N, C-alpha and C positions, 0 to 999 in steps of 0.2 A: 207815464207817457206811452201812448200807443202808436202804431204805424199810421193810423188815421190822423192822429195829432201831427205827425211828421208831414203827412201829405198836405194837410191844411197849412202848416207853416211854410212849406215850399211854394204852395200856390199863392201865398200872401207876400212872399219875399223872393223875387227873381235874382237877387244879388248874392244868395248863399245857397249852399247845398247842406242838407241835414241828414245825419245818419244816427242810429242808436244801436249800441251793442246789446247782446242778449242780457247783459247785466244792467241795462238801463243807463249806460253812460252816453250822453248826448255829444255829438261832434258837429261843429258848425264850421263850414269851409267856404272860401270864396269859389266862384265858378272857375273851371280850368281856363288857362291861358291859351294863346295861339299855338305855341310849340307843343303843348300837351294835346291839343285838338289835331294837329298834323300827324302826330304819332298814332293816335287812335284811327285817323282816316287811312293812313298807310296800311295799318293792320286790317282794317275793314276791306279795303280794296284787294289786298293779298288774299284774304279768305274768299271773297266773292269771285275773284278771277280764277281761283283754283276750284271753284265749283261748290263751295259751301252755300246752301240755299240762304237767300237773304232773310227768310223768315225764321232762321235759326241763329241769327247774329244780331246783337243790339248794343248800342252805346248808352251808357248812363241809365240803365234800368234798375229798379229796385229789386232786391232779393230778400226774402224772408230767411233770416239766419236763426235756426233753432239753437237753443242753449239750455243748460241745466236750470237757469233761473227765469226762462221766458223766451220770447222771440224778439230778435233785433231786426233792424233793417239796414242793409248796406247797399251802396250804389257803386258797383265796380265800373271801371271805365269802359270795359268791353266784356260781353258774355257770349259764349257759344253753347247752344243747347243741342241735344241729340234729336229733338223733334220740335216743331213749332209749338208755341205756348198760347194759352188763352190770354185774352186782353186783361190787363190789370196794372196796378201801380207797383205792388209788392208781390213778386212771383216766387213760387217755391223753388228750392234748389235741386229737387229730385232729378231733373233731366239735364242739369248743367254739366257740360264737359270741361269747360275752361272759364275761369274768371281772370281778367287782366286788370292790373292796377298800374297806372303810370304815376310814378312817384313825383310829387310836387313838393317844393320847399314848404316845410311846416307839417307835412303829412308822413314823413319818413317812418316814424315810430308806429303809427297806426297801420300803414300799408305793409311794412316789412315784418312786423311782429304780431300785432293784434289781429288784423284781417287774415293774415296767413294762418294763425291758429284757429280762428273762427271758421274759415273756409275748410280747413282740414277736418275739424269736428263735424261740420255739416256734410262731409263726404264728397266735396267737389274734387274730381280726379286730378285736375291740373290747375295750378295757379302760377301765372307769369307776372313778374314785376319788371317794369321797364323804367330804368333811370333816365333822367333828362341830362345826362352827361354828354360829352362830345360824341361818344360811340353809340349813345342811346342803348346802353347795355341791358339785355334781356336775361333775366334769371328764370329758368324754367324749373318749376317744382312739380313733382309727381307724388301722388298720395301713396304712402306705404303704411298700411295699418291705419292708425288715426293721426299720423304726422306726415308732413311733406319732407321729401329728400330732394336735394338739388340734382337735377338730371344734367343740366348744361347751363353755361353762362356764355353769351356771345353777343356781338353787336347786332342791332336790329337789322342792318343790311345783310347779315348772314342768314338770319331767320327768313327774311324776304326772298332769299335764294333757295329756300327749301320749299316743301309743299306741306299744306296742312295734314295730308295723309301721313307724312313722316312723323307727325306729332299726335296721331290717332284722333284727328278732328273731323274726318270724313267717314 
């Protein structure tokens, strides 16, 4: 299966989201719910209000994830780039500063282990995971070598009281 196949599947099925690992493992997920969308929107507004250009931030855009056995396609909930990107469905990870996944029921293993490892191998400097618990806990991972280390864990409300510059995003 190729990324073009995934693109065709998503075009034909608006009720699911499709991703594929570099090892060719297909994931099929329902679209995000309202609470998930509100978290993503809060983060987008925080970034934009702090001056991150809107052409450097996107929700639910595909990334080409290179791996030892091929190229996979992942769709983080939010991506921040160092510069604007060319138009496309599956974008390269070279300029990605941050990938954010909002953990949904049923995707915990993929988001907390699989994607974390794939994004680290791809060289994405930061990976944030946001739980949908009462505090909307954000776990901030920073790349150290070829693995992430946890830099901080805090409620989303605390993150929103910092600036993106404090997280090296501007």
